[in-house]
C-alpha positions in Angstrom: 9.3 -20.7 51.5 10.6 -17.0 51.3 11.9 -15.7 48.2 15.7 -15.5 48.3 17.0 -12.4 46.8 20.5 -13.6 46.6 19.6 -16.8 44.7 17.5 -14.6 42.4 20.3 -12.2 41.6 22.7 -15.1 41.0 21.7 -16.1 37.6 20.9 -12.8 36.5 24.6 -12.3 36.3 25.7 -15.7 35.9 27.7 -16.3 32.4 25.8 -19.7 32.1 22.4 -18.1 32.2 23.7 -15.2 29.9 25.0 -17.6 27.3 22.0 -19.6 27.3 19.9 -16.3 26.7 22.3 -15.7 23.7 21.6 -19.1 22.5 17.9 -18.6 22.8 18.2 -15.3 20.7 20.4 -16.8 18.1 18.2 -19.6 17.7 15.4 -17.4 17.3 16.8 -14.9 15.0 18.3 -17.7 12.5 15.2 -19.7 12.6 13.1 -16.6 11.7 15.6 -15.5 9.0 15.3 -18.9 7.5 11.5 -19.0 7.7 11.4 -15.7 6.0 13.7 -16.7 3.1 11.5 -20.0 2.6 8.1 -18.0 3.0 8.8 -15.1 0.3 8.8 -17.6 -2.5 5.9 -19.5 -1.3 4.0 -16.1 -0.9 4.7 -15.3 -4.5 3.8 -18.6 -5.4 0.3 -18.4 -3.8 -0.2 -15.3 -6.2 0.9 -17.3 -9.2 -1.5 -18.8 -12.0 -0.4 -22.5 -11.0 -3.0 -24.2 -9.3 -0.9 -27.1 -8.6 2.0 -24.9 -7.1 -0.8 -23.0 -4.9 -2.3 -26.5 -3.9 1.2 -27.8 -2.7 1.9 -24.6 -0.8 -1.4 -24.5 0.9 -0.9 -28.2 1.8 2.6 -27.3 3.3 1.0 -24.6 5.3 -2.0 -26.6 6.5 0.3 -29.3 7.8 2.7 -27.3 9.7 0.3 -24.9 11.2 -1.9 -27.9 12.6 0.8 -30.1 14.1 2.2 -28.3 17.2 5.8 -27.0 17.3 6.6 -29.2 20.4 5.6 -32.4 18.3 8.0 -31.1 15.1 10.8 -30.2 17.8 10.6 -34.1 18.8 10.4 -35.4 15.5 13.3 -33.6 14.0 15.5 -34.8 16.9 14.4 -38.3 17.6 12.7 -39.6 14.4 14.9 -38.1 11.5 18.2 -40.0 12.5 16.1 -43.2 11.9 15.3 -41.8 8.3 18.6 -41.6 7.5 22.4 -42.0 8.7 23.1 -38.4 7.9 21.3 -37.2 10.7 23.4 -39.2 12.9 26.4 -37.3 12.3 28.2 -35.0 14.6 26.9 -31.8 12.5 23.1 -32.8 13.8 23.2 -31.2 17.1 20.1 -30.3 19.3 20.6 -26.8 18.0 20.3 -27.7 14.4 17.2 -29.9 14.9 15.7 -27.2 17.0 16.5 -24.7 14.0 15.1 -26.9 11.3 12.0 -27.4 13.3 11.2 -24.0 13.9 12.1 -22.9 10.4 9.8 -25.1 8.6 7.2 -24.2 11.3 7.5 -20.6 11.3 7.5 -20.3 7.5 3.8 -21.7 7.4 3.0 -18.6 9.6 5.1 -16.2 7.9 4.0 -17.0 4.6 0.6 -15.8 5.0 2.0 -12.4 6.4 4.1 -12.1 3.2 1.4 -12.7 1.0 -1.0 -10.2 2.5 1.7 -7.9 2.4 2.3 -8.4 -1.1 -1.3 -8.0 -2.0 -1.4 -4.7 -0.3 0.9 -3.0 -2.8 -1.2 -1.1 -5.2 -1.2 -2.8 -8.6 -1.5 0.6 -10.3 2.1 1.3 -9.2 3.2 -1.9 -10.6 1.6 -1.2 -13.9 3.2 2.4 -13.9 6.6 0.9 -13.2 6.2 -1.5 -16.1 5.2 1.6 -18.4 8.2 2.9 -17.3 10.1 0.4 -18.8 11.2 -1.4 -15.6 11.7 -5.3 -15.7 10.2 -7.5 -13.2 13.0 -7.9 -10.9 13.3 -4.1 -10.6 9.7 -3.6 -10.2 9.9 -6.2 -7.4 13.0 -4.8 -5.8 12.3 -1.0 -6.1 8.4 -0.9 -5.9 6.9 -4.1 -4.6 9.3 -5.2 -1.8 9.9 -1.8 0.2 6.1 -1.3 0.4 5.5 -4.7 1.0 8.0 -4.8 3.9 6.3 -1.8 5.5 3.3 -3.6 5.8 4.7 -7.0 6.8 7.0 -5.3 9.6 4.5 -5.3 12.6 3.3 -8.7 12.3 6.8 -10.0 11.5 8.1 -8.5 14.5 5.4 -10.0 16.5 5.7 -13.4 15.1 9.5 -13.3 16.1 8.5 -12.4 19.5 6.2 -15.5 19.7 9.1 -17.6 18.0 11.4 -16.5 20.6 9.3 -17.6 23.5 8.8 -21.0 21.4 12.5 -21.7 21.5 11.9 -22.7 25.3 10.3 -25.9 23.7 14.0 -26.9 22.6 14.5 -27.8 26.3 12.9 -31.2 25.6 15.8 -32.1 23.3 18.4 -30.8 25.6 19.6 -27.8 23.7 21.3 -25.4 26.3 18.9 -22.7 26.0 17.7 -20.6 28.9 14.7 -22.8 30.0 16.9 -25.9 29.8 19.6 -24.1 32.0 16.8 -22.7 34.5 15.2 -26.3 34.6 18.7 -27.8 35.4 19.4 -25.1 38.1 16.0 -25.7 39.7 16.2 -29.6 39.8 19.4 -29.4 41.7 18.7 -26.6 44.0 14.7 -26.6 44.3 14.6 -23.0 44.4 11.7 -22.7 41.8 10.5 -19.0 42.6 14.0 -17.5 42.3 15.3 -19.4 39.3 12.0 -19.1 37.2 11.8 -15.4 38.2 15.5 -15.0 36.8 14.4 -16.5 33.5 11.2 -14.5 33.2 13.4 -11.2 33.7 15.5 -12.4 30.8 12.7 -13.1 28.4 10.9 -9.7 29.5 14.4 -7.8 28.9 14.8 -9.2 25.5 11.0 -8.8 24.3 11.0 -5.3 25.7 14.1 -4.5 23.4 12.6 -6.1 20.5 9.5 -4.1 21.0 11.3 -0.7 21.1 13.2 -1.8 18.1 10.0 -2.4 16.3 8.7 0.8 17.3 11.8 2.3 15.8 11.6 0.2 12.6 8.1 1.3 12.0 8.9 5.0 12.3 11.7 4.4 9.9 9.5 2.9 7.4 6.7 5.3 7.9 7.0 7.3 4.7 4.1 9.7 3.5 2.6 9.0 0.2 2.4 11.9 -2.1 -1.2 13.2 -3.0 -0.7 12.5 -6.6 -1.4 9.4 -8.9 1.8 7.2 -8.8 3.3 9.4 -5.8 4.4 6.6 -4.0 6.2 5.1 -6.9 8.0 8.4 -7.8 9.1 8.5 -4.2 10.4 5.0 -4.4 12.2 5.6 -7.6 13.9 8.6 -6.4 12.2 10.9 -8.6 12.6 9.0 -11.7 9.4 9.9 -13.1 9.9 13.4 -13.3 
């Protein structure tokens, strides 16, 4: 069968496909934001002195990294309503079920990125900030977080791109994201080449834009450490140590 250019171009400029792409992007962005919010406290917990807390976090990470995302997607959509009537209410949509599944699964990966980034911050700078009289929250906000964010940025964006592609799994619970709309179009037209190619273009454009945005962010956070003890700390605190 020959490739039909007209059929290929139709979904590229179709509002149905554009809306599905926006749903895909919204799901990925909101799920990744939720995963980061969960993973930062867990990363701090892994650096704590509580063995029980560290064991609980490692158990969480082990479980959610071991079980496929597709299974979590099906579990939260099909099984959770059997646990409680709350999940049978109108608010529990396919989008919400997919969001929860992706958040709890992605957090298990993001926590390791955040932990490594936090451990990459020079302890001497934290000690210096303590000596200057900053309390722990100020140290975390002004010293630890900016430097950890710089280290965590590249793998975090890479995780987001991976998560974006994982949203296609939501097609199994009928969320009207990009792959669901594509499969529905294919099922009615049997134009496999054209519609799959159109979906691939959408993913390619989104990932390309994200990659360019990643490079811009990395350049934005690429500061130069001053060549003297505590130089990074002085730069971060706006020269307060002078």
